Backbone bond lengths (Angstrom), bond angles and torsions (degrees), N, CA, C in turn:
res aa  C-N    CA-C-N  psi(-1)  N-CA   C-N-CA  omega(-1)  CA-C   N-CA-C  phi
1 X - - - 1.447 - - 1.531 108.30 -
2 X 1.312 118.09 136.43 1.459 120.72 178.17 1.531 111.27 -59.75
3 X 1.344 117.24 140.41 1.466 120.38 -177.95 1.521 114.13 -53.84
4 X 1.326 116.90 -35.41 1.465 119.64 -176.84 1.529 112.78 -68.41
5 X 1.326 118.25 -18.61 1.463 121.03 179.67 1.526 113.57 -91.95
6 X 1.313 118.15 -11.65 1.463 120.54 -176.12 1.519 112.36 -60.77
7 X 1.315 117.70 -36.90 1.475 120.27 -179.84 1.525 111.61 -66.43
8 X 1.316 116.46 -33.42 1.464 119.98 178.95 1.526 111.95 -62.92
9 X 1.323 115.50 -33.79 1.458 120.80 -177.48 1.525 112.78 -103.39
10 X 1.342 116.20 10.53 1.460 122.35 179.01 1.533 111.43 55.79
11 X 1.335 115.43 44.53 1.460 122.07 178.34 1.524 109.77 -108.05
12 X 1.327 117.76 156.39 1.466 119.74 176.30 1.528 111.19 -63.32
13 X 1.313 116.43 146.74 1.457 122.87 179.66 1.531 109.30 -78.57
14 X 1.336 118.22 126.95 1.466 120.26 177.83 1.535 109.78 -75.03
15 X 1.312 115.64 97.31 1.464 122.01 -172.17 1.533 112.36 -59.87
16 X 1.313 118.60 -27.60 1.463 120.98 -178.68 1.521 113.81 -82.03
17 X 1.317 118.04 -11.52 1.459 121.31 177.38 1.527 112.52 -114.45
18 X 1.306 117.65 -11.42 1.462 121.70 -173.70 1.527 111.92 -70.54
19 X 1.317 114.94 139.52 1.462 120.07 174.69 1.528 109.24 -87.77
20 X 1.324 115.88 178.13 1.465 120.61 -176.48 1.529 111.29 -59.10
21 X 1.301 117.01 -43.98 1.464 120.69 -178.18 1.529 111.46 -61.37
22 X 1.320 116.35 -43.40 1.469 120.77 179.88 1.524 110.85 -65.39
23 X 1.327 116.59 -41.50 1.469 120.29 -179.74 1.522 111.81 -63.50
24 X 1.326 117.00 -34.41 1.470 119.29 -178.83 1.524 112.37 -71.44
25 X 1.317 117.97 -10.09 1.464 120.77 175.23 1.527 111.55 -74.57
26 X 1.330 117.00 -15.50 1.464 121.39 178.66 1.522 109.86 -76.17
27 X 1.318 118.11 139.26 1.469 120.18 178.97 1.529 110.99 -63.89
28 X 1.326 115.54 127.40 1.460 120.62 178.31 1.518 114.04 92.03
29 X 1.338 117.40 -2.21 1.464 121.04 179.16 1.521 108.54 -110.76
30 X 1.321 115.27 114.03 1.459 120.98 176.32 1.516 110.24 -100.28
31 X 1.326 117.08 -176.08 1.467 120.67 -177.64 1.531 113.66 -59.03
32 X 1.311 118.24 -41.61 1.477 121.36 -178.70 1.522 111.26 -65.84
33 X 1.312 117.16 -44.66 1.459 120.81 -179.89 1.528 110.21 -67.99
34 X 1.316 117.20 -36.04 1.468 120.74 175.74 1.532 109.91 -62.19
35 X 1.331 117.36 -41.02 1.468 121.57 176.57 1.527 110.93 -60.62
36 X 1.334 116.42 -41.56 1.466 120.57 179.52 1.524 111.76 -64.75
37 X 1.332 116.95 -38.57 1.466 120.88 178.18 1.527 109.52 -62.84
38 X 1.318 117.02 -45.35 1.463 121.58 -179.83 1.528 110.10 -65.22
39 X 1.324 117.71 -42.88 1.464 121.29 178.74 1.529 110.63 -63.35
40 X 1.328 116.86 -39.63 1.465 121.55 177.62 1.530 109.91 -60.33
41 X 1.320 117.14 -46.02 1.473 121.62 178.73 1.520 111.25 -61.17
42 X 1.321 116.40 -40.72 1.460 120.36 -178.23 1.529 111.62 -68.53
43 X 1.325 116.52 -36.68 1.471 120.95 -179.71 1.519 112.73 -77.15
44 X 1.327 116.89 -44.88 1.460 121.37 -169.96 1.520 115.16 -109.38
45 X 1.299 117.69 -6.93 1.458 120.61 -177.76 1.521 110.19 94.74
46 X 1.319 116.38 -171.02 1.464 121.29 -175.35 1.535 112.81 -58.86
47 X 1.310 114.86 147.95 1.462 121.98 174.90 1.519 106.25 -83.88
48 X 1.333 116.40 116.91 1.465 120.07 -171.25 1.527 114.39 -87.64
49 X 1.317 117.56 -13.67 1.458 120.11 -179.88 1.515 110.92 173.05
50 X 1.320 116.87 -174.75 1.460 120.79 -178.89 1.536 113.17 -56.74
51 X 1.345 116.80 -32.25 1.469 119.46 -179.55 1.524 111.76 -66.92
52 X 1.321 119.13 -26.64 1.466 122.48 173.31 1.525 110.45 -84.05
53 X 1.319 116.03 -40.71 1.464 121.21 -177.27 1.528 110.87 -57.78
54 X 1.312 116.83 -38.66 1.460 121.51 -178.21 1.532 112.06 -68.49
55 X 1.324 117.25 -15.80 1.466 121.68 179.90 1.525 112.92 -78.29
56 X 1.323 116.99 -12.96 1.463 120.92 177.32 1.527 107.75 -69.81
57 X 1.324 115.71 128.85 1.466 120.42 -179.19 1.532 109.99 -57.91
58 X 1.327 115.37 127.23 1.464 120.80 179.50 1.520 113.54 99.29
59 X 1.326 116.80 -7.49 1.468 120.58 178.46 1.519 107.55 -109.44
60 X 1.304 115.59 117.13 1.460 120.97 -178.64 1.515 111.98 -106.03
61 X 1.332 115.97 -175.31 1.465 120.53 -177.98 1.532 113.87 -61.15
62 X 1.321 117.01 -40.04 1.470 119.46 -177.78 1.523 111.71 -67.24
63 X 1.328 116.35 -44.29 1.461 119.69 179.23 1.530 110.22 -65.93
64 X 1.309 116.57 -40.73 1.468 120.47 177.87 1.517 110.57 -60.85
65 X 1.302 117.13 -44.76 1.467 121.28 -179.84 1.529 110.70 -63.31
66 X 1.331 115.76 -41.25 1.464 120.32 -178.40 1.538 111.75 -69.15
67 X 1.342 116.76 -35.83 1.461 120.08 -175.25 1.529 114.30 -90.41
68 X 1.312 118.15 -20.85 1.475 120.86 -176.09 1.529 113.83 -49.95
69 X 1.340 119.55 -43.44 1.478 118.21 178.97 1.538 113.28 -67.04
70 X 1.326 116.45 -16.71 1.466 120.80 -177.54 1.522 112.49 -95.19
71 X 1.344 116.66 -3.01 1.455 121.39 -174.67 1.523 112.59 -116.38
72 X 1.315 114.27 149.48 1.465 122.39 171.97 1.527 105.85 -118.77
73 X 1.322 116.85 129.33 1.462 120.70 -176.41 1.529 112.88 -102.16
74 X 1.312 117.52 12.14 1.468 120.82 179.82 1.518 109.82 -63.47
75 X 1.314 115.14 147.14 1.454 121.46 178.50 1.516 108.04 -94.78
76 X 1.315 115.77 134.56 1.474 120.48 -179.51 1.519 109.78 -68.67
77 X 1.307 115.11 140.69 1.455 120.47 175.61 1.518 108.23 -80.18
78 X 1.341 116.06 137.49 1.451 119.77 178.26 1.511 109.49 -77.05
79 X 1.327 115.52 139.83 1.460 120.68 179.63 1.520 109.00 -87.24
80 X 1.312 117.67 139.51 1.483 120.31 179.72 1.502 112.47 -69.17
């Protein structure tokens, strides 16, 4: 499901597929932090869970704990 539709169906946001606009819909995530999340994914690969998410500069334990129920860390399958 496209990241932008997850909120409509009250589903967790797929953090590894979400664009900047979708990430900013999360409480506590602004445009700059969304950029850092995307840059982190591009440098290090998919975010595998909260232990990776917390490594993004500007994201601490409290924010990670608050956002974890709102996020899905699954990696998208590549289409042939």
